[in-house]
N, CA, C and O of each residue as an XYZ file, in Angstrom:
636
protein
N      -4.968      2.186     23.687
C      -4.369      1.306     22.672
C      -4.973      0.019     23.222
O      -5.371     -0.131     24.378
N      -4.995     -1.009     22.124
C      -5.883     -2.168     22.491
C      -4.561     -3.369     21.855
O      -3.798     -3.164     20.911
N      -4.614     -4.184     22.434
C      -4.245     -5.419     22.122
C      -5.141     -6.816     21.604
O      -5.773     -7.493     22.415
N      -5.104     -7.054     20.491
C      -4.950     -8.621     20.124
C      -4.459     -9.412     20.011
O      -3.659     -9.512     19.081
N      -4.711    -10.612     21.076
C      -3.353    -11.727     20.831
C      -3.966    -12.719     19.889
O      -5.154    -13.032     19.803
N      -2.983    -13.139     19.228
C      -3.553    -14.206     18.221
C      -2.480    -15.684     18.638
O      -1.377    -15.722     19.183
N      -3.271    -16.666     18.169
C      -2.914    -18.132     18.606
C      -1.731    -18.280     17.710
O      -0.850    -19.036     18.120
N      -1.542    -17.651     16.479
C      -0.478    -17.834     15.783
C      -0.023    -16.356     15.133
O      -0.407    -15.253     15.519
N       1.078    -16.703     13.831
C       2.171    -15.755     13.416
C       1.327    -16.021     11.732
O       2.021    -16.523     10.848
N       0.500    -15.814     11.552
C      -0.338    -15.667      9.895
C       0.048    -14.945      9.238
O      -0.569    -14.819      8.180
N       1.142    -14.150      9.441
C       1.670    -13.309      8.445
C       1.004    -11.437      8.524
O       0.299    -10.983      9.425
N       1.597    -10.562      7.096
C       1.077     -9.712      7.428
C      -0.575     -9.633      7.547
O      -1.278     -9.237      8.476
N      -0.973    -10.247      6.037
C      -2.325     -9.760      6.083
C      -3.216    -10.208      7.179
O      -4.041     -9.476      7.727
N      -2.983    -11.559      7.491
C      -3.286    -11.934      8.493
C      -3.678    -11.179     10.046
O      -4.603    -11.255     10.855
N      -2.188    -10.304      9.896
C      -2.329     -9.476     11.335
C      -3.021     -8.305     10.984
O      -3.291     -7.573     11.936
N      -3.377     -7.938      9.880
C      -4.271     -6.687     10.045
C      -5.655     -6.830      9.794
O      -6.545     -5.994      9.953
N      -5.729     -8.027      9.369
C      -7.149     -8.753      8.653
C      -7.919     -8.513     10.331
O      -8.905     -7.810     10.552
N      -7.067     -9.389     11.440
C      -7.395     -9.651     12.504
C      -7.591     -8.486     13.243
O      -8.534     -8.646     14.018
N      -7.065     -7.327     13.326
C      -7.420     -6.165     14.271
C      -8.341     -5.381     12.804
O      -8.983     -4.557     13.455
N      -8.741     -5.161     11.453
C      -9.670     -4.770     11.282
C     -11.229     -5.298     11.188
O     -12.181     -4.537     11.356
N     -11.384     -6.940     10.847
C     -12.215     -7.499     10.679
C     -13.282     -7.265     11.667
O     -14.386     -7.308     11.124
N     -13.327     -7.040     12.893
C     -14.458     -6.658     14.016
C     -14.864     -5.270     14.245
O     -15.606     -4.965     15.179
N     -14.291     -4.246     13.236
C     -14.450     -3.095     12.900
C     -15.999     -2.824     11.945
O     -17.027     -2.164     12.088
N     -15.299     -3.971     10.720
C     -16.191     -3.342      9.727
C     -17.934     -3.187      9.728
O     -18.702     -2.363      9.232
N     -18.111     -4.403     10.536
C     -19.765     -4.523     10.878
C     -20.266     -3.397     11.854
O     -21.459     -3.413     12.158
N     -19.370     -2.329     12.417
C     -19.663     -1.418     13.348
C     -20.891     -0.524     12.997
O     -20.863     -0.168     11.819
N     -21.833     -0.123     13.619
C     -22.261      1.155     13.294
C     -21.747      2.296     12.980
O     -22.309      3.117     12.255
N     -20.964      2.399     13.348
C     -19.983      3.554     12.936
C     -18.417      3.055     12.939
O     -17.719      3.068     13.953
N     -17.965      2.603     11.610
C     -16.577      2.062     11.706
C     -15.667      3.016     11.302
O     -16.215      3.829     10.557
N     -14.253      3.295     11.531
C     -13.487      4.145     11.095
C     -13.577      4.190      9.714
O     -13.678      3.310      8.859
N     -13.506      5.686      9.666
C     -13.511      6.601      8.227
C     -12.184      5.863      7.358
O     -12.322      5.710      6.144
N     -11.032      5.462      7.964
C      -9.782      5.411      7.411
C      -9.113      4.206      8.312
O      -9.241      4.054      9.527
N      -8.525      3.564      7.588
C      -7.488      2.428      8.634
C      -5.946      2.642      7.745
O      -5.759      2.606      6.529
N      -4.848      2.900      9.003
C      -3.723      2.783      8.720
C      -2.887      2.008      8.945
O      -2.525      2.096     10.119
N      -2.374      1.261      8.392
C      -1.248      0.366      8.325
C      -0.356      0.503      8.324
O      -0.015      1.178      7.353
N       0.563      0.173      9.055
C       2.065      1.294      9.473
C       2.891     -0.160      9.934
O       2.362     -1.091     10.540
N       4.263     -0.099      9.503
C       5.163     -1.143      9.981
C       5.356     -0.755     11.395
O       5.195      0.428     11.698
N       5.648     -1.532     12.196
C       6.241     -1.216     13.461
C       7.736     -0.566     13.666
O       8.105     -0.008     14.699
N       8.223     -0.680     12.929
C       9.673      0.053     12.795
C       9.540      1.268     12.195
O      10.597      1.673     11.709
N       8.646      1.951     12.069
C       8.300      3.246     11.049
C       8.693      4.345     11.827
O       8.595      3.995     13.003
N       9.151      5.682     11.737
C       9.115      6.469     12.562
C       8.388      7.345     11.702
O       8.358      7.266     10.474
N       7.747      8.266     12.485
C       6.557      8.936     11.722
C       6.747     10.076     12.128
O       6.896     10.337     13.321
N       6.774     11.040     11.073
C       7.578     12.688     11.131
C       5.518     13.356     11.847
O       4.387     12.871     11.852
N       6.172     14.636     12.299
C       5.001     15.414     13.255
C       4.644     15.542     11.964
O       5.385     15.747     11.002
N       3.120     15.374     11.995
C       1.686     16.046     10.808
C       1.915     15.113      9.756
O       1.754     15.497      8.597
N       2.226     14.082      9.965
C       2.235     12.889      8.797
C       0.849     12.521      8.862
O       0.214     12.736      7.830
N       0.242     12.028      9.812
C      -0.921     11.353     10.070
C      -2.217     12.242      9.625
O      -3.306     11.764      9.309
N      -1.889     13.605      9.661
C      -3.127     14.600      9.580
C      -2.793     14.816      8.002
O      -3.664     15.008      7.153
N      -1.747     14.770      7.807
C      -1.530     15.110      6.010
C      -2.435     14.132      5.151
O      -3.156     14.425      4.198
N      -2.154     12.577      5.881
C      -2.485     11.391      4.998
C      -4.386     11.794      5.276
O      -5.196     11.589      4.372
N      -4.698     12.218      6.293
C      -6.111     12.113      6.318
C      -6.594     13.560      5.513
O      -7.512     13.644      4.697
N      -5.741     14.623      5.968
C      -6.275     15.740      5.043
C      -6.748     15.492      3.440
O      -7.744     15.797      2.784
N      -4.983     14.483      3.062
C      -5.213     14.189      1.530
C      -6.641     12.980      1.195
O      -6.850     12.895     -0.015
N      -7.325     12.338      1.820
C      -7.989     11.513      1.856
C      -9.249     12.506      1.890
O     -10.070     12.171      1.037
N      -9.598     13.516      2.555
C     -10.768     14.110      2.912
C     -10.834     15.156      1.365
O     -11.903     15.511      0.868
N      -9.777     15.436      0.923
C      -9.851     16.359     -0.549
C      -9.700     15.631     -1.622
O      -9.746     16.171     -2.727
N      -9.471     14.131     -1.472
C     -10.092     13.093     -2.630
C     -10.744     11.910     -2.634
O     -10.219     10.796     -2.637
N     -12.288     12.255     -2.635
C     -12.998     11.486     -1.951
C     -13.197     10.061     -2.822
O     -13.949      9.117     -2.580
N     -12.288     10.246     -3.878
C     -12.354      9.128     -4.654
C     -11.155      8.213     -4.872
O     -10.940      7.282     -5.648
N     -10.410      8.842     -3.858
C      -8.969      8.042     -3.552
C      -9.600      6.869     -2.314
O     -10.250      7.031     -1.282
N      -9.032      5.634     -3.019
C      -9.484      4.547     -1.624
C      -8.441      4.333     -0.926
O      -8.759      3.917      0.188
N      -6.734      4.477     -1.149
C      -5.976      3.938     -0.613
C      -4.475      4.981     -1.073
O      -3.782      5.124     -2.080
N      -4.504      5.433      0.046
C      -2.772      6.658      0.060
C      -1.903      6.001      0.832
O      -2.155      5.219      1.749
N      -0.592      6.448      0.311
C       0.711      5.620      1.206
C       1.444      7.318      1.426
O       1.236      8.454      1.000
N       2.104      6.833      2.078
C       3.347      8.271      2.643
C       4.759      8.271      1.599
O       4.947      7.307      0.856
N       5.417      9.074      1.618
C       6.558      8.769      1.054
C       7.628      8.040      2.512
O       7.333      8.066      3.707
N       8.788      7.487      1.913
C       9.736      6.978      2.624
C      10.965      7.397      2.353
O      11.265      7.502      1.164
N      12.128      7.787      3.555
C      13.092      8.177      3.044
C      14.036      7.063      3.828
O      13.614      6.423      4.792
N      15.296      6.926      3.313
C      16.610      6.315      3.720
C      17.322      7.072      4.685
O      17.027      8.264      4.771
N      18.172      6.628      5.403
C      18.385      7.186      6.506
C      19.280      8.391      6.365
O      19.694      8.945      7.383
N      19.691      8.948      4.841
C      20.352      9.897      4.690
C      19.756     10.971      4.185
O      20.365     11.961      3.780
N      17.946     10.763      4.183
C      17.040     11.883      3.985
C      16.566     11.474      2.550
O      15.388     11.742      2.314
N      17.337     10.825      1.474
C      16.850     10.497      0.366
C      15.408      9.891      0.007
O      15.062      8.944      0.712
N      14.783     10.187     -0.700
C      13.295      9.343     -0.489
C      13.528      7.634     -1.573
O      14.001      7.606     -2.710
N      13.165      6.733     -0.982
C      13.018      5.312     -0.875
C      11.433      5.282     -1.723
O      10.413      5.920     -1.461
N      11.723      4.188     -2.919
C      10.960      4.407     -3.868
C       9.737      3.017     -3.123
O      10.014      1.874     -2.759
N       8.561      3.658     -3.130
C       7.882      3.001     -2.584
C       6.424      3.564     -3.450
O       5.367      3.639     -2.822
N       6.485      3.950     -4.958
C       5.692      3.457     -5.469
C       5.923      2.797     -6.844
O       6.944      2.949     -7.514
N       4.689      1.928     -7.243
C       5.055      0.955     -8.151
C       4.084      0.533     -9.156
O       2.922      0.769     -8.825
N       4.225      0.029    -10.179
C       3.334     -0.452    -11.202
C       3.222     -1.709    -11.207
O       4.176     -2.405    -10.859
N       2.109     -2.221    -11.577
C       1.915     -3.896    -11.408
C       2.689     -4.658    -12.381
O       2.684     -4.304    -13.561
N       3.384     -5.717    -11.974
C       4.165     -6.525    -12.533
C       3.512     -7.103    -13.909
O       2.339     -7.465    -14.000
N       4.310     -7.123    -14.789
C       4.000     -7.620    -16.323
C       5.195     -8.425    -16.737
O       6.291     -8.499    -16.182
N       4.782     -8.982    -17.769
C       5.615     -9.994    -18.548
C       6.551     -8.830    -18.819
O       7.637     -8.824    -18.239
N       6.238     -7.871    -19.625
C       7.235     -6.679    -19.889
C       8.289     -6.450    -18.867
O       9.476     -6.402    -19.189
N       7.838     -6.292    -17.503
C       8.988     -5.632    -16.447
C       9.573     -7.396    -16.157
O      10.739     -7.712    -16.396
N       8.982     -7.965    -15.851
C      10.197     -9.116    -15.876
C      11.498     -9.365    -16.839
O      12.644     -9.774    -16.654
N      10.729     -8.906    -17.971
C      11.987     -9.059    -19.260
C      12.785     -8.618    -18.766
O      13.880     -9.100    -18.480
N      12.133     -7.042    -18.472
C      13.513     -6.325    -18.540
C      14.480     -6.508    -16.961
O      15.665     -6.239    -16.765
N      13.489     -7.040    -16.047
C      14.011     -7.080    -14.833
C      15.302     -8.226    -15.086
O      16.423     -7.942    -14.664
N      15.092     -9.335    -15.695
C      15.818    -10.297    -16.184
C      17.018    -10.141    -17.475
O      17.967    -10.916    -17.595
N      16.719     -8.871    -18.464
C      17.965     -8.823    -19.169
C      18.767     -7.508    -18.435
O      19.990     -7.557    -18.305
N      18.041     -6.412    -18.000
C      18.956     -5.649    -17.757
C      19.808     -4.955    -18.818
O      20.684     -4.223    -18.358
N      19.728     -5.037    -20.077
C      20.439     -4.457    -21.064
C      19.580     -2.984    -21.620
O      18.370     -2.794    -21.751
N      20.894     -1.964    -21.904
C      20.720     -0.738    -22.134
C      19.473     -0.448    -22.583
O      18.440     -0.232    -21.949
N      19.705     -0.470    -23.853
C      18.505     -0.642    -25.147
C      17.263     -1.013    -24.608
O      16.433     -0.210    -24.181
N      17.134     -2.296    -24.630
C      15.937     -2.938    -24.104
C      15.190     -2.123    -22.792
O      13.980     -1.906    -22.741
N      16.110     -1.748    -21.817
C      15.193     -1.027    -20.359
C      14.806      0.123    -21.000
O      13.700      0.587    -20.722
N      15.522      0.684    -21.823
C      14.770      2.096    -21.985
C      13.522      1.848    -22.951
O      12.526      2.480    -22.597
N      13.357      1.041    -24.128
C      12.455      0.660    -24.818
C      11.444      0.020    -23.939
O      10.270      0.210    -24.258
N      11.752     -0.897    -22.612
C      10.595     -0.824    -21.735
C      10.174     -0.058    -20.522
O       9.367     -0.529    -19.719
N      10.652      0.978    -20.404
C      11.150      1.813    -19.348
C       9.569      2.001    -18.779
O       9.344      1.937    -17.570
N       8.621      2.213    -19.652
C       6.886      2.403    -19.040
C       6.726      1.168    -18.380
O       5.828      1.140    -17.538
N       7.390      0.126    -18.562
C       6.598     -1.133    -17.541
C       7.901     -1.560    -16.542
O       8.196     -2.721    -16.257
N       8.557     -0.430    -16.113
C       9.531     -1.006    -15.157
C       8.712     -0.741    -14.065
O       8.068      0.308    -14.028
N       8.646     -1.714    -13.009
C       7.705     -1.742    -11.658
C       8.077     -0.676    -10.815
O       7.108     -0.009    -10.451
N       9.196     -0.292    -10.376
C       9.636      1.100     -9.898
C       9.377      2.003    -10.453
O      10.099      2.299    -11.405
N       8.062      2.983    -10.067
C       8.725      4.252    -10.275
C       9.017      5.482     -9.776
O       8.772      5.709     -8.591
N       9.545      6.401    -10.543
C       9.929      7.511    -10.004
C       9.465      8.554     -8.793
O       8.513      9.322     -8.935
N      10.167      8.487     -7.734
C       9.483      9.518     -6.628
C       9.362     10.542     -6.771
O      10.338     11.282     -6.893
N       8.222     10.940     -6.806
C       8.209     12.760     -6.766
C       7.835     13.259     -5.506
O       7.393     12.480     -4.662
N       7.979     14.687     -5.226
C       7.374     15.521     -4.289
C       5.871     15.964     -4.147
O       5.230     16.602     -3.311
N       5.543     15.210     -5.581
C       3.838     15.696     -5.656
C       3.425     14.270     -5.595
O       4.070     13.260     -5.877
N       1.726     14.462     -4.997
C       1.120     12.816     -5.041
C       0.853     12.718     -6.358
O       0.573     13.624     -7.143
N       0.991     11.188     -6.611
C       0.827     10.656     -8.258
C      -0.115      9.147     -7.589
O      -0.151      8.528     -6.526
N      -0.823      9.064     -9.033
C      -1.459      7.901     -9.199
C      -0.626      6.833     -9.400
O       0.276      6.953    -10.229
N      -0.792      5.608     -8.673
C       0.178      4.745     -8.939
C      -0.724      3.217     -8.575
O      -1.719      3.132     -7.855
N       0.191      1.747     -9.545
C      -0.458      0.973     -9.246
C      -0.936      0.223     -7.620
O      -2.010     -0.125     -7.128
N       0.279      0.218     -7.234
C       0.394     -0.109     -5.893
C       1.538      0.355     -5.022
O       2.547      0.848     -5.528
N       1.376      0.185     -3.559
C       2.243      0.904     -2.730
C       2.589      0.127     -1.625
O       1.710     -0.389     -0.933
N       3.891     -0.025     -1.362
C       4.310     -0.726     -0.122
C       2.888     -0.511      1.352
O       2.296      0.504      1.720
N       2.795     -1.915      1.823
C       2.106     -1.987      3.102
C       2.721     -1.634      4.117
O       2.226     -1.875      5.218
N       4.096     -0.901      3.994
C       4.600     -0.710      5.315
C       3.867      1.176      5.549
O       4.139      1.833      6.554
N       3.405      1.455      4.961
C       2.247      2.819      5.108
C       1.259      2.487      4.153
O       1.578      2.099      3.029
N       0.021      2.614      4.532
C      -1.189      2.475      3.719
C      -2.248      3.083      4.279
O      -2.523      2.772      5.438
N      -3.070      4.079      3.580
C      -4.058      4.602      4.709
C      -5.231      4.629      4.091
O      -5.536      5.635      3.450
N      -6.169      3.439      4.179
C      -7.325      3.012      3.392
C      -8.344      3.256      3.600
O      -8.664      3.151      4.784
N      -9.280      3.650      2.744
C     -10.828      4.262      3.324
C     -11.817      2.843      3.374
O     -11.953      1.888      2.609
N     -12.324      3.165      4.469
C     -13.463      2.033      4.931
C     -14.187      1.476      3.579
O     -14.302      0.307      3.210
N     -14.502      2.312      3.144
C     -15.084      1.542      1.319
C     -14.395      0.920      0.834
O     -14.944      0.098      0.100
N     -13.186      0.867      0.867
C     -12.651     -0.350     -0.223
C     -12.924     -1.840      0.696
O     -13.624     -2.706      0.170
N     -12.371     -2.064      1.998
C     -12.898     -3.128      2.766
C     -14.366     -3.612      2.523
O     -14.633     -4.811      2.451
N     -15.308     -2.623      2.398
C     -16.703     -2.729      2.480
C     -17.189     -3.049      0.893
O     -18.335     -3.419      0.637
N     -16.196     -2.859     -0.081
C     -16.386     -3.584     -1.347
C     -15.699     -4.524     -1.719
O     -16.253     -5.287     -2.511
N     -14.275     -4.838     -1.315
C     -13.636     -5.769     -2.055
C     -13.438     -6.567     -0.519
O     -13.203     -7.773     -0.601
N     -13.492     -6.175      0.388
C     -12.972     -7.293      1.394
C     -11.693     -7.192      2.133
O     -11.155     -6.135      1.806
N     -10.909     -7.914      3.079
C      -9.845     -7.882      3.627
C      -8.883     -8.244      2.482
O      -9.154     -8.304      1.283
N      -7.662     -8.480      3.111
C      -6.792     -8.683      2.252
C      -6.192    -10.359      2.131
O      -6.130    -10.962      3.202
N      -5.919    -10.829      1.340
C      -5.904    -12.557      1.186
C      -4.922    -12.835      2.269
O      -4.010    -12.045      2.510
N      -5.092    -13.931      2.916
C      -4.321    -14.011      3.677
C      -3.358    -15.395      3.184
O      -2.392    -15.740      3.864
N      -3.737    -16.091      1.981
C      -2.873    -16.910      1.298
C      -1.345    -16.111      1.525
O      -0.421    -16.803      1.952
N      -1.205    -15.275      1.358
C       0.307    -14.556      1.599
C       0.786    -14.391      3.125
O       0.237    -13.952      4.135
N       1.413    -14.661      2.988
C       2.392    -14.855      4.414
C       3.436    -13.474      4.696
O       3.901    -13.111      5.777
N       3.600    -12.933      3.514
C       4.491    -11.671      3.451
C       5.264    -11.427      2.097
O       5.980    -12.195      1.454
N       4.922    -10.212      1.883
C       4.972    -10.068      0.239
C       4.050    -10.092     -0.463
O       3.234    -10.953     -0.136
N       3.724     -9.364     -1.541
C       2.407     -9.357     -2.851
C       1.460     -9.237     -2.107
O       0.421     -9.049     -2.740
N       1.323     -9.261     -0.961
C      -0.675     -9.156     -0.380
C      -0.869     -7.642     -0.731
O      -1.927     -7.268     -1.239
N       0.297     -6.648     -0.422
C      -0.393     -5.034     -0.796
C      -0.401     -5.239     -2.163
O      -1.391     -4.637     -2.579
N       0.215     -5.803     -3.142
C       0.195     -5.693     -4.567
C      -1.329     -5.961     -4.877
O      -2.096     -5.223     -5.495
N      -1.645     -7.460     -4.177
C      -2.974     -8.138     -4.316
C      -4.133     -6.977     -4.287
O      -4.749     -6.421     -5.196
N      -4.162     -6.875     -3.182
C      -4.992     -5.962     -2.293
C      -5.187     -4.534     -3.414
O      -6.278     -4.108     -3.793
N      -4.318     -4.171     -3.660
C      -4.246     -2.800     -4.500
C      -4.893     -3.335     -6.134
O      -5.824     -2.793     -6.729
N      -4.309     -4.211     -6.477
C      -5.192     -4.453     -7.811
C      -6.561     -5.224     -7.544
O      -7.316     -5.513     -8.472
N      -6.811     -5.519     -6.299
C      -8.423     -6.028     -6.300
C      -9.344     -4.665     -6.377
O     -10.440     -4.575     -6.930
N      -8.501     -3.442     -5.561
C      -9.204     -2.082     -5.156
C      -9.240     -1.668     -6.743
O     -10.350     -1.690     -7.275
N      -8.098     -1.288     -7.545
C      -8.045     -0.897     -8.454
C      -9.252     -1.798     -9.975
O      -9.612     -1.330    -11.055
N      -9.423     -2.639     -9.583
C     -10.509     -3.532    -10.608
C     -11.758     -3.112     -9.904
O     -12.751     -3.072    -10.631
N     -11.884     -2.874     -8.979
C     -13.401     -2.720     -8.433
C     -13.358     -0.988     -8.397
O     -14.351     -0.533     -7.829
N     -12.653     -0.227     -8.762
C     -12.742      1.365     -9.043
C     -12.217      2.213     -7.863
O     -12.223      3.442     -7.934
C-alpha cells in the first residue's frame, strides 16, 4: 500500500486525482481504477465481480456496485442526470404531477440486474483507464458532491 501525502484537503475529486494522475502516463497503467469511500464494507467477491463485469462489457467505461443499508435493503445508487423536470418534481411533490414526471426523477429504482444509468455515486466506482485518457481527471472545482455527476456526464458525452 502506498500513501500519498497532500498539503491540503482539496476535496473528493482532488484526492482521487492526486492518486490517479501519476499513473496515467505510465507505460503499463492499471486497466481499472476503483474509487471507494473509506467507510465502505466490501463483501467477499465484490471486486472480482466488478472486474469480471468490466471484462465482459468492454464498451462500459464506468461501473458501480450496489449498496445496502444496515437492514440489508438496497440503497439508491443509480441516477438520471438532473433536469428542469426533475427539479420541478422535487419542488412540487404533487401526486399527479410526480406520476407525469416519473421518467425524469433523478433517483432510479434499484434492481438486482445490471442496468445503464446516467451517473452513480462516487462511493464505489470502477473506471476504465481509457475514460481518463479520453476525458481527463475529475473537475477539482467541486469540493464534495456532484463531481461524480459531472464526471459521468463528461464520460457519457464522450461515448
